[in-house]
Structures are given as structure tokens and as C-alpha cells.
C-alpha positions as CSV (number, residue, x, y, z in Angstrom):
1,M,-165.2,182.2,-85.6
2,K,-169.0,182.5,-85.8
3,L,-171.0,183.3,-89.1
4,L,-173.5,186.1,-89.7
5,T,-177.1,185.2,-90.1
6,S,-178.8,186.6,-92.8
7,T,-180.1,189.4,-91.2
8,A,-176.9,190.4,-89.7
9,V,-175.4,189.7,-93.7
10,A,-178.5,192.1,-94.7
11,T,-177.8,194.7,-92.3
12,V,-174.5,195.1,-93.0
13,L,-175.2,195.1,-97.0
14,A,-178.3,197.8,-96.5
15,S,-175.5,200.0,-94.8
16,L,-173.0,199.4,-97.8
17,V,-175.5,201.0,-99.9
18,A,-176.6,203.6,-98.3
19,T,-173.0,204.6,-97.9
20,A,-172.1,204.2,-101.8
21,A,-175.6,206.6,-102.1
22,H,-173.9,209.5,-100.6
23,A,-170.6,208.9,-102.8
24,G,-171.3,211.0,-105.7
25,P,-173.4,213.5,-106.7
26,V,-177.0,214.2,-106.3
27,K,-179.0,214.2,-109.8
28,P,-179.5,217.3,-111.3
29,Q,-183.2,218.9,-111.0
30,P,-183.6,221.4,-113.2
31,N,-187.0,222.5,-111.3
32,K,-184.3,223.4,-108.3
33,D,-182.2,225.9,-107.5
34,K,-178.8,225.1,-105.6
35,C,-178.6,226.7,-102.5
36,Y,-175.8,227.7,-100.5
37,G,-175.0,227.9,-96.6
38,I,-178.2,226.2,-95.3
39,S,-177.3,222.5,-95.1
40,L,-176.3,221.0,-92.2
41,A,-173.0,218.6,-91.7
42,G,-173.7,215.7,-93.7
43,K,-176.8,217.1,-95.3
44,N,-175.4,218.6,-98.7
45,D,-176.6,217.6,-102.0
46,C,-173.0,218.6,-103.2
47,A,-170.0,220.6,-103.3
48,A,-168.7,224.0,-104.3
49,G,-165.1,223.4,-102.4
50,A,-162.3,222.1,-100.2
51,G,-163.9,219.6,-97.7
52,T,-166.8,218.7,-99.0
53,S,-166.3,216.3,-102.0
54,C,-169.6,215.5,-103.3
55,A,-173.2,214.5,-101.1
56,G,-173.5,214.1,-97.6
57,T,-169.9,215.3,-96.9
58,S,-169.6,218.9,-95.3
59,K,-168.3,218.9,-92.2
60,R,-170.1,221.5,-90.6
61,D,-173.6,223.0,-90.5
62,Y,-174.2,226.0,-92.8
63,A,-171.1,225.7,-95.0
64,G,-170.7,227.9,-97.4
65,N,-169.2,226.2,-99.8
66,A,-171.5,223.5,-100.0
67,W,-175.3,223.5,-101.5
68,K,-178.4,221.7,-101.2
69,Y,-181.2,221.8,-103.6
70,V,-184.5,224.1,-102.7
71,A,-187.7,225.4,-104.7
72,K,-186.7,227.7,-107.4
73,G,-187.3,230.7,-106.1
74,T,-186.6,230.0,-102.1
75,C,-183.2,230.1,-101.6
76,A,-182.4,233.7,-100.5
77,A,-185.6,233.2,-98.0
78,I,-184.1,230.8,-96.2
79,K,-182.5,231.8,-93.0
80,T,-180.1,230.1,-90.8
81,P,-178.1,231.1,-87.6
82,K,-175.7,232.2,-90.1
83,G,-177.4,234.0,-92.2
84,A,-179.9,233.6,-95.4
85,G,-179.2,231.0,-98.3
86,S,-177.0,231.9,-101.3
87,L,-177.2,231.0,-105.0
88,T,-173.6,231.4,-105.4
89,P,-170.7,229.7,-102.5
90,K,-170.6,231.9,-99.6
91,G,-167.3,232.6,-98.0
């Protein structure tokens, strides 16, 4: 069996670190609002319900139970193909 080069090992380790970074909640951001229904699949900051346990786990675009941080006061103005963003989870 071939030994991995130091470059290959570094690449694998970097990948593992990047994956682990999405495993937990995103640090609270008091100057931002949680905006539901605006994130793309896998790009949510955290979750509000089944199927989106936390950061980066949403399975579909614009999921109403997944949120993303946005600048305070801008959520409702964000338009998506499924409607505007919401400060509360969307059914």
C-alpha cells in the first residue's frame, strides 16, 4: 500500500476540519437577525426543526425551518422564489 504524501494528508485534514466546522451551531450574532426561508441547501447557519440539525445541514433551498443570519431589519425585504424571508419559522 502506498503511503500518503504530506500534501495528501494535509488535504484530508483540512477537509475534516472544514466538515467539523459545520457540525455545530453558529456563534450568536447579537447585531443580526435569524432569517428563515432564505438559505440555500447546505448553507443554513442553524435550524428550527426536523431535517436541519444545525449549520450546513438543510437539504433543500429556502427551507422554512432553516435560518441564516442577516443584517438587522433586512429579513422581510429578502425575496426568494418561495417568498420573502421571515423572522419566524415558515411552515
